[in-house]
N, C-alpha and C positions, 0 to 999 in steps of 0.2 A: 491506684490513687483513684481521690474521691471525685464522683460525678457531681452536677454543679449542684442536683436537685438534696444528694445527701450531706453538703456544704451545709446550704440554707437551709435544711430540715435542722442541721445539728447546731445551725446558730440560732435561727429559733427558738427551738428549746429551752437556751439557753437565758435568752431576754426575755424578763417579767418584764419589761418596759412596750414591747410590739405586742406580745399580750396582751398588758392590760387595754392598750387602745385599739384588741382585737384585730390586730391583722394577721389577713387571710395569704398566703401564694397562693398566686395562680400559674402562670409562669416561671421557670428561671432556664434559663440556658446558655452557656459561658459568656460571657460579659453582659447578658440580661434576666432584667427583671419584671416580674409583675407584678402587683402588689391590690391590695383592695381591706376597706376595711368602714365601714356606718360610724356617723357622727352622732354619738350618744349628749343627752344632756351636760353630766359634767364637764362637757371638753369646748360649753361654750361662753365666750367674757358677756361685756356690758351690755352690747352692742348685740345680744340672740343669735350671732352667728362664730363660725364655728373660731376657734384661739387659733392664728396664725402658725403657734406652734404644734398645731394637731395636722394641718399639713407639709408645717416642714418635721417633725416627724415620721411620717411615712415615706415623705421622699430620702429626708436620710439614711431610712433602711431598707428601701428599695435601691438606694444607692451604694449603701455597703453589704446588699444580697448581689446585686450583679458586677461589683469589685472584687465581690471573695472568690462568686463561682469560677472565677478564669484559674480558681486550684493554688495560688496562693495565698498564705496569709498579708492580705491588703488593709489602709487604713488613713480615713481622711485625711488628709492636708487642710481642704478648702472647701466651706460650701458658701452657696448663697441663695438667696428666693425673694422672684418679684409675684406676692399674689395681685392676681387681675380681680376674680370674682370671690362672692361671697359665697361656704356654705352653711346649711344649716342643720340643725335637726334631722335628723333621720335620713339623711342623703349619703348612699355610699360614694368612695372615693378610690379612683384605681389610680396609681402610680405606678409610669412607665417608663425606664430607663431608656436611654441609647447612650452607647462610646460610639467618644469624637474619635478618641487617639487613646494610643494604649504605646508604650514603647517596654522594656523592661526594667521599669523603677518608679516610674507615673503613667497615671491614668485621666483621662478627661473625658465626663460624662453633661449629659442632658437630662434631665427627668423632668416632664409634664404629670399633672395632678387631673382628672378632669373627674368630673360628676358622671355617672352613668347615663348619663344624655350628650356624652362626649365634648361636656363646656371644659373648658379649660379654664382651671382656678387658680395653676398656678403654675410658676417654670420654675424649677431649680437646678442649680451649675456647683460641679462639685470635683471635685479632685482628688485624688488618691495616691499614695505609696505605698508600689509592691515590694513585700521584701522577698525575703529567698526563700523562706520555710512555707514548706508546702502543707495543704491541709491531709 
């Protein structure tokens, strides 16, 4: 059986979008993941702040990695995000997952997206369907 790091490394290797975002793995273990990325100029909207899809994408990737790190193929069922503060060009964003509950078929996570100074910019929630296929 693959380790959580093996699984996430494999997922990240094949994930062109996460590579384009510049996502980097900080830490992974069963049911947990922590990622970071830097906001670039091409990621801002007309207000000069990071497009909401940027923090969403970072959190969504973190959720996918956390859910799959348990060793079975897992796919999102539902996700939502609440943006609380803006992010600007040059700021480093960190997403960190928390597994709230997990059964044999469904898992629920909450993630926080923060700036390096620990200021929360978004709260993300997601549920995952857990398949029987192992990594």
